[in-house]
C-alpha positions in Angstrom: 159.4 131.9 -77.2 156.2 130.8 -79.0 155.9 129.9 -82.7 152.6 128.9 -84.4 153.3 127.4 -87.8 150.6 126.8 -90.4 147.9 126.3 -87.8 144.5 125.0 -89.1 141.5 124.6 -86.8 137.9 123.9 -87.6 134.9 123.2 -85.5 132.5 121.0 -87.5 132.2 122.9 -90.7 133.4 126.3 -89.4 137.0 127.1 -90.2 138.5 129.3 -87.4 142.2 129.3 -88.0 143.3 128.9 -91.6 147.1 128.5 -92.1 148.0 130.9 -89.3 151.6 131.9 -88.7 152.8 133.9 -85.6 156.0 134.3 -83.7 155.8 135.7 -80.1 159.0 137.3 -79.0 160.4 136.3 -75.6 160.5 139.0 -73.0 157.9 141.2 -74.8 154.2 141.8 -74.7 152.3 140.8 -77.9 148.7 142.0 -78.2 146.4 140.1 -80.5 143.5 142.1 -81.9 140.6 141.2 -84.2 136.9 141.0 -84.6 134.7 139.5 -81.9 134.3 135.8 -82.6 137.2 135.8 -84.9 139.2 133.1 -83.1 141.5 135.0 -80.8 140.6 132.9 -77.7 141.0 129.8 -79.8 144.5 130.9 -80.8 145.4 131.6 -77.2 144.2 128.1 -76.2 146.5 126.5 -78.8 149.5 128.3 -77.2 149.0 126.5 -73.9 147.8 123.2 -75.4 144.2 123.4 -74.3 143.3 122.9 -78.0 145.2 120.9 -80.5 145.3 122.1 -84.2 143.9 120.0 -87.0 147.3 120.5 -88.6 150.4 122.6 -87.9 152.9 123.1 -85.1 152.9 125.0 -81.8 156.5 125.5 -80.7 157.0 126.6 -77.1 160.6 127.2 -76.0 161.9 125.1 -78.8 159.5 122.1 -78.4 156.4 121.2 -80.4 153.7 120.8 -77.8 151.3 119.2 -80.4 153.4 116.0 -80.3 153.8 115.8 -76.5 152.1 113.2 -74.3 150.0 114.4 -71.4 152.8 114.3 -68.8 155.2 116.4 -70.9 152.4 118.8 -71.8 151.5 119.3 -68.2 155.2 120.1 -67.4 155.3 122.6 -70.2 152.1 124.3 -69.0 154.0 125.1 -65.7 155.8 127.7 -67.8 152.5 129.5 -68.3 150.3 131.7 -66.2 146.8 132.7 -67.4 144.4 135.4 -66.5 140.9 134.6 -67.9 138.3 137.1 -68.9 136.2 136.7 -65.8 139.3 136.0 -63.5 137.9 132.4 -62.9 138.3 132.5 -59.2 137.0 129.6 -57.0 133.9 130.9 -55.3 134.3 128.6 -52.3 137.9 129.8 -51.6 139.0 133.1 -50.1 141.6 135.3 -51.8 144.6 133.6 -50.1 143.4 130.1 -51.0 142.7 131.1 -54.6 146.3 132.4 -55.1 147.8 129.6 -53.1 146.0 126.9 -55.1 148.6 126.3 -57.9 151.4 126.1 -55.4 149.6 123.5 -53.3 148.7 121.5 -56.4 152.0 121.6 -58.2 154.8 122.2 -55.8 156.1 120.7 -52.5 156.5 124.1 -50.9 155.8 124.3 -47.2 152.9 126.3 -45.9 155.3 129.0 -44.7 156.9 129.3 -48.1 153.4 129.3 -49.8 152.4 132.1 -47.4 155.4 134.2 -48.3 154.9 133.7 -52.0 151.2 134.5 -51.9 151.8 137.7 -49.9 154.5 138.8 -52.3 152.2 138.4 -55.3 149.3 140.1 -53.7 151.5 143.0 -52.8 152.7 143.1 -56.5 149.0 143.7 -57.6 148.3 146.2 -54.8 146.1 143.9 -52.7 147.2 143.9 -49.0 144.9 142.9 -46.2 142.2 141.1 -48.4 143.5 137.6 -47.9 140.3 136.4 -46.0 137.8 138.0 -48.4 135.7 135.8 -50.6 135.3 136.5 -54.3 131.7 137.6 -53.8 133.0 140.4 -51.7 135.3 141.7 -54.4 134.8 144.3 -57.1 135.4 143.3 -60.7 138.8 145.1 -60.7 139.8 143.4 -57.5 138.9 140.0 -58.9 141.1 140.7 -62.0 144.0 141.6 -59.7 143.6 138.4 -57.6 143.5 136.5 -60.9 146.7 138.2 -61.9 148.4 137.4 -58.6 147.4 133.7 -59.1 148.7 133.8 -62.7 152.1 135.0 -61.4 152.4 132.9 -58.3 154.1 129.9 -60.0 156.8 132.3 -61.4 155.8 131.5 -65.0 157.9 132.7 -68.0 154.8 133.2 -70.2 151.5 134.8 -69.1 148.4 134.8 -71.3 145.7 137.4 -70.8 142.2 136.8 -72.3 140.6 140.3 -72.5 141.8 141.3 -69.0 140.0 144.7 -69.0 136.6 143.7 -70.3 133.8 145.1 -68.2 136.0 147.5 -66.2 135.6 151.3 -66.0 138.3 153.5 -67.6 140.2 154.1 -64.3 140.3 150.4 -63.4 141.3 149.5 -67.0 144.2 151.9 -66.7 145.2 150.2 -63.4 145.1 146.7 -64.8 147.1 147.9 -67.9 149.7 149.4 -65.5 149.9 146.1 -63.6 150.4 144.1 -66.7 153.1 146.5 -67.9 154.9 146.6 -64.5 154.7 142.8 -64.0 156.1 142.1 -67.5 159.0 144.5 -66.9 159.7 143.3 -63.3 159.7 139.6 -64.1 160.9 139.8 -67.8 157.7 137.9 -68.8 156.6 136.9 -72.3 153.0 138.2 -72.4 150.3 137.5 -74.9 147.2 139.7 -74.5 143.9 139.6 -76.3 142.2 143.0 -76.1 139.6 145.2 -77.9 140.6 148.3 -75.9 142.6 150.5 -78.3 144.2 152.5 -75.6 145.3 149.3 -73.8 146.6 147.9 -77.1 149.0 150.8 -77.6 149.9 151.3 -73.9 151.1 147.8 -73.2 152.0 146.2 -76.5 155.5 145.9 -77.7 154.1 144.1 -80.8 150.6 143.9 -82.2 149.2 141.1 -84.3 145.8 141.3 -86.1 143.8 138.1 -86.7 141.4 138.3 -89.5 139.7 135.5 -91.6 141.8 132.8 -89.8 145.2 134.4 -90.5 147.5 137.0 -89.0 147.2 139.8 -91.6 149.4 142.3 -89.8 152.2 142.3 -87.2 154.5 145.0 -85.9 155.2 147.7 -83.4 152.3 150.0 -82.3 153.7 152.7 -84.6 154.0 150.3 -87.6 150.4 149.1 -87.0 149.1 152.7 -86.7 150.7 153.5 -90.1 149.6 150.3 -91.8 148.1 150.7 -95.3 146.1 147.4 -94.9 142.5 148.6 -95.2 141.2 146.0 -92.7 143.7 147.1 -90.0 143.1 150.8 -90.7 139.3 150.3 -90.3 139.7 148.3 -87.1 142.0 150.8 -85.5 139.9 153.8 -86.5 136.5 152.2 -85.7 135.2 153.3 -89.1 132.0 151.9 -90.6 133.5 152.4 -94.0 135.8 149.6 -95.2 136.2 145.9 -96.1 134.9 144.7 -92.7 131.2 144.0 -92.8 129.3 145.4 -89.9 126.0 143.8 -90.8 
């Protein structure tokens, strides 16, 4: 579904992605792991065309989005939903309006059709009867669920998650993980998830890719990654202070 081929990206003199290759399988959840500040969010933004590589290709559904004009790129982005780290809700809009926003902006659906779609997605994420609440009235976990409903409302084929469980307690983290798993299965989504939570990584990931020093240094099933002999991967997954990753 998504291929990143020889991606290079620098900001001023800082090289972030250095000849990166990655293939994201359609209808699966790929979890990207790596050190904080190591370029995972930069990688995610390349997939949806929010950033353009200095060189290399980003192939989405068979087309290189790095060569698209703005109109074609905007059309391709309709295949995507995205759940940002802080949910990124509009503070001035209630829950219903937040979830309905993409439909009103990008479709010609009637208000009745929009209402039905919004209610359906809110039901999917376990939020019924909160349509009139403002974001300031929601807990962190509820905000993430509203963000997920909004990410799903356009019926995307691909959903990107940027650290969806950051800042949540273990119970809510489990709930969000379950929602991601169930949504992926119900809608046959291609999901890409950035996460530092080791339990989440192994609970939801069909494939795991580790980004280190600008490259993908390991890719495989959860069991394959657990049994990797790469010392960087082993250190990351065990949380050990002993190994090639500097903790200073």
